[in-house]
N, C-alpha and C positions, 0 to 999 in steps of 0.2 A: 869300490868294485875293481879297481886296478889290482888289488891283491889277489882276487880270484883269477883274473885274466893271466897274471904272472904264473900262477900255479898251473893253469891250463897250458901254458907255453912250455912248462918244464917237462923233461923226459921222465921224471920220477913218477911212478904210479901213485894215484890218489885214491883215498877212501872217502866217499861221499855218503852222508847219512841225511835222510829226510825225516823230520820229526814233527808230529802234529796230531791233528784229529781226523775225523772222517773225510774231510776234504782232501787231505794228503793220502789217507788210506786208500781212497779211490775205489772202494768196493761198492757193489750194488748199483749205484747211480750211474755208472758208466755203461751198464748193460753189456758187459763183456768187452768193451773197447779198452784200449790202454789208458792208464791214468797218466798224469803229467810226469811223474817220476820215471815211468817206463819209456815214455817218449824221449825224455832227456837221456836215458840210458842208451837208446838207439843212436841219438845224435852224438853223444860223447864216446861211447865205447866202440861203436862201429864206424860211423861216418867220419869222426875225428881220429879214428885209429888208435884210441887210447884203450886198447884191449885189456890191459892189466889193471885198469881202474875198477874199483868195486863200488857199486851203487846200491845202497841199502835203504829200504823204506820200513821204518818201525812205527809209523803212525797208527793210532787206534781210534776208531769212532767213539764219540762221546767224551773225549778227553778235554780237560782244561789244563791250565798251567800247573795246577796242583798235581795232576797225574803225571805230567811231564817231569816235574821235579822228583816225584816219587819213583819213577821208573828209569831215571837217567842212567844209573850205573849199568843196568842190564840192556837197555835199549839204545844207548849211545856210547858210553865210556868204554865198554869192552871191545868195541870195534876199532878203537884208537883212530878216530876219523881225522882227516885233514880239513874237511869242509862239512859244516852242518847247516842245512837249510831248515829254518824254524818257521812254521806257519801255524798260528794258534790265535784264538780269540773269539771264534764263533760261539762256542759254548760258554766261555767266560762271561760274555756280555748278556747272557740270559738272566733275567731278573728272578726266575724260578729256581734254577739249580746252578747258577753261575758263581763267579768269583768277583768280589767287589773291585772297583777300578784301582784303588790304591794297592790292594794286594796283587792285582794283576801286574801292575808296574813293578812291584817288588819281586814278584816271581820271575818276570822277564829278565830283570837285572841279575837275579841268581842264576838263571839258565845260561845267560850269556857269559857270566863269570865262570861257571862250571865248564863251559865249552872251551873258553880261552885257556883255562887251567890245564886242559888236555893238550894244548898246543894247536888246537883246531881253530879255524876261522868260522864264526857264526855269521850266517846271512839271514837277516830278518825279512819276513815277508808279511805284508798285509794279505788278507784273504778276499775271496770274491764277495761282493756285496749281496745283501738280501734283496729278493724281488720286491718291488714297491707294493705296499699294502699287505704284506704277509709277515708271519713270525712276530706278532705283536709283543712277545716277551723279550725280543732281542732288538728289533729294528730301532727303537728310540735311543738305544745305547751304543749301537754298532759303531758309528763314526767316532765317538769319543774313545772307544777302545782301540780303533785303528790309529787315532792320533797318539795314543800312548806308545804304540809300536814305533811310530815315526820318531817320537821323542827319545825313546831308548836308543834307537839307531843313531840319532844325532848326538846324544850325550856320550855314547860309547864309541863314536866314530866308526860305526859298522856299516857294511853294505846293506842297502835296503832295496827290495824289489816290491814296488807299490802296486800290487794287483788291484786293490780297491779303487785307487785313483784311475788306473787305466780302464777298468770296466765301467766306472761311472762316466768316463769320457766317451765310452762307446755304448751308451744306454740303449741305442736302437737295436743292439745285438743281444742285450742282457737276457731276454726271455728265451732266445734260441740256444743259449749256452747253459741253461739250467734244467736239472731234473725235477727239482721242487724249490721250495722257498730259498734254501741256502746251500744246496748241493749241486755242483756243476755236473753236467752230463758229459758224454764223450767229446762233444764240440767244445764245451767249457774247459776240459782238460787240455785240449789242443791249444786253446787260447792262453791258458796258464803257461804251457810249455813254450809257446812261441814268444811270449813276453819275456820269460827268463832268458831264452836264447838271444833275444835282441839286447837285453840288459848286459849280457856277457859278451856281446859282439861275436856270437857264433852262429847267428842266423844266416843261412845261405840257401837261396831258393834253387840252386842247382842240385841240391840233395833232396831226396824224397821226404824226409822228416820235416822239412821246412816248406813243403808244398801242399800241405793238407788243406782241404776246403773247410773254411770256418765261416759260417753264416754271419 
């Protein structure tokens, strides 16, 4: 994480790309509220006065790691990013239309390699957990796929933001942060953004974006 912090401390403008599925896409389930990437844009580009930074969200609902590999050149590489936040796995872990766990690991390794080949820093993220008792096609496999993300981050010595662990430690709030079984609502996106800010040491409650009410 220190590598991200050093980039934030630099005067050089940065290009940040957020890559993933519907959870990062942030459409529909926020009911018009800002998604976590937009909240981070407010924090970084305005409150931290990094006005020349570019924050780009190319996530698409329904994506798996296969889709992210297939769309990488158009959705990531052409922006010549400095930092790439990668959150994926919720669709991969589905036993109906997902990606097997061995392929999931292989695909993650390929994605991180392609990102570093651009000179960018990949930041791996686990995703928000599934509400208990729901999404029977995914729930039995979810934790194993999140463990793969942690494993890849450890093997590659990459920054990891472990939302799944954080949310599981705050199980009393989980229901209030969700729109349905596995999509966060506006409150959930605030929780995602706040956790990222804390991990990057840029959370500061003297600023409006760090003072949101989160049930």
